[in-house]
Structure formats: C-alpha cells, structure tokens
C-alpha positions in Angstrom: -0.2 -0.4 0.5 0.9 3.3 -0.5 1.7 5.9 2.4 -0.2 9.2 3.3 2.4 11.9 3.6 1.8 15.3 6.0 1.9 18.3 3.6 3.6 21.3 5.1 1.7 23.6 7.4 4.0 26.3 8.5 5.8 28.1 5.6 9.5 26.8 6.7 8.6 23.3 5.8 7.1 24.4 2.5 8.2 22.4 -0.6 10.9 24.2 -2.4 8.6 24.0 -6.0 6.9 26.6 -3.4 9.8 28.9 -3.0 10.9 29.1 -6.5 7.9 30.0 -7.8 8.1 33.0 -5.3 11.7 33.5 -5.8 10.4 34.0 -9.4 7.5 36.0 -9.2 9.6 38.5 -6.9 12.6 38.8 -9.2 9.0 39.5 -12.5 8.0 42.0 -10.6 11.0 43.3 -9.8 12.1 43.7 -13.3 9.2 44.5 -14.8 10.0 48.6 -14.4 13.2 48.0 -16.3 11.9 46.4 -18.7 8.6 48.5 -19.6 11.2 51.3 -20.5 14.0 49.3 -22.6 10.8 48.3 -24.5 9.2 51.9 -24.7 12.6 53.6 -25.4 13.1 51.0 -28.1 9.9 51.0 -29.2 9.3 55.4 -29.9 12.9 55.3 -31.3 12.0 53.0 -33.7 8.5 54.5 -35.1 10.4 58.0 -34.7 13.3 58.0 -37.2 11.6 56.7 -41.0 12.3 59.3 -43.4 11.0 58.9 -47.0 14.2 58.9 -49.5 13.5 61.7 -51.9 15.9 62.6 -55.2 19.6 63.1 -55.1 19.8 61.1 -52.1 17.4 63.7 -50.3 14.9 62.7 -46.7 12.0 63.5 -46.9 8.9 63.9 -44.1 6.6 61.0 -43.8 4.0 64.4 -43.5 4.1 64.2 -46.7 2.5 61.1 -47.1 -0.6 63.2 -46.7 -1.2 64.7 -49.8 -1.9 60.9 -50.7 -4.8 61.1 -47.9 -5.5 62.1 -44.5 -5.6 58.3 -44.1 -2.0 58.4 -44.6 -1.7 61.4 -41.7 -0.2 58.9 -38.2 2.1 56.7 -40.6 5.2 55.9 -38.5 7.1 53.2 -40.2 7.3 51.3 -43.4 5.7 48.1 -41.6 2.4 51.0 -40.4 2.2 52.1 -44.1 1.2 47.9 -44.8 -0.1 47.2 -42.2 -2.7 49.7 -42.5 -3.5 49.3 -45.8 -3.9 45.8 -46.1 -6.9 46.5 -43.4 -8.2 48.4 -46.0 -8.0 45.5 -48.5 -5.6 47.0 -50.0 -2.6 45.2 -51.7 0.6 46.0 -50.2 4.2 44.3 -50.7 7.4 45.1 -48.7 10.7 44.5 -50.1 13.7 45.6 -47.9 17.3 46.6 -49.7 20.0 46.2 -46.8 22.5 45.9 -49.7 24.8 49.1 -49.4 25.2 52.2 -47.1 22.5 53.6 -46.8 19.3 50.3 -45.9 15.9 50.9 -47.0 12.6 49.6 -47.1 10.2 49.7 -50.0 6.6 50.2 -50.3 4.3 49.2 -52.9 0.4 49.4 -53.2 -0.3 49.3 -56.4 -4.2 49.1 -56.0 -3.8 53.4 -54.2 -0.7 54.4 -57.4 1.9 54.6 -54.4 5.4 53.5 -54.2 7.5 55.2 -51.4 10.7 54.4 -50.1 11.2 54.3 -46.6 15.5 54.9 -45.0 16.3 55.5 -41.0 16.9 58.8 -40.0 20.5 57.6 -39.4 21.4 57.5 -43.0 19.8 60.5 -44.4 22.6 62.8 -42.3 26.1 60.8 -43.2 25.1 60.5 -47.1 23.1 63.9 -48.0 24.9 66.2 -51.0 27.2 68.7 -50.4 25.2 71.9 -52.0 27.7 73.7 -54.1 
C-alpha cells in the first residue's frame, strides 16, 4: 500500500517548488519597470527614425504622405503603412534593401498608386549631397 505523506503546515516547511515560484514572481515584479522602460524607449526610437527617400539622396518627412490622403497622417514606419493598407483591403508589398551604405524599405501599394522608399534618419545626415 501507499503511505500517506504529511503536507507542510508552516512556511518553513514549504516545498522547494513553492519557494521557487515566489522567487520568480518577485524577480519578475522587480524587473518589470526596467523591462518596460527599455521596450518603450526602443519602440519610440524605432517609430520616430523613418523618413522617405527623395530624389538625389534627399530625405523627406513622413508628413508628406498626407498629400496622398488623410489616412496617411499618422504613419511612422513602413511596417505601419503596410499594416494599415492591408487592413483597408489593399494589396501591399514590402521589400527590405539591406545592401549598400543606406539600407531602405520599399513599400508598394499598386491599387493606391503608392510607391515609396523609407530610410532611417541616421542614414540621411551622412549621405546628403553637399550644396555648392
């Protein structure tokens, strides 16, 4: 026969797995603000660094997309534009170009006659042609 096992009744007699769960919970709660802060700062940096590639290497603010329509007013990244167009029922294509000194992301939405190239703002300052 199987003998019954006495369950612990006091905290000092808790099984080790209970202590492990408490420690993990405490570590999560203690680390959560730091993790949240890092995630938000990375997200804000990612969403604020995109510009449109213009002629002759110039960089153009994303606000110029509003000329195509008011639905482009709050676009912050090429990925957000693709999501928004697909949600509206348009076929949107995205292609990342990583070769060269100026990586870019191309977005095509043929039904809206929209073909744009996004570049990171860090790539704009160093590659702009010098005005003579």
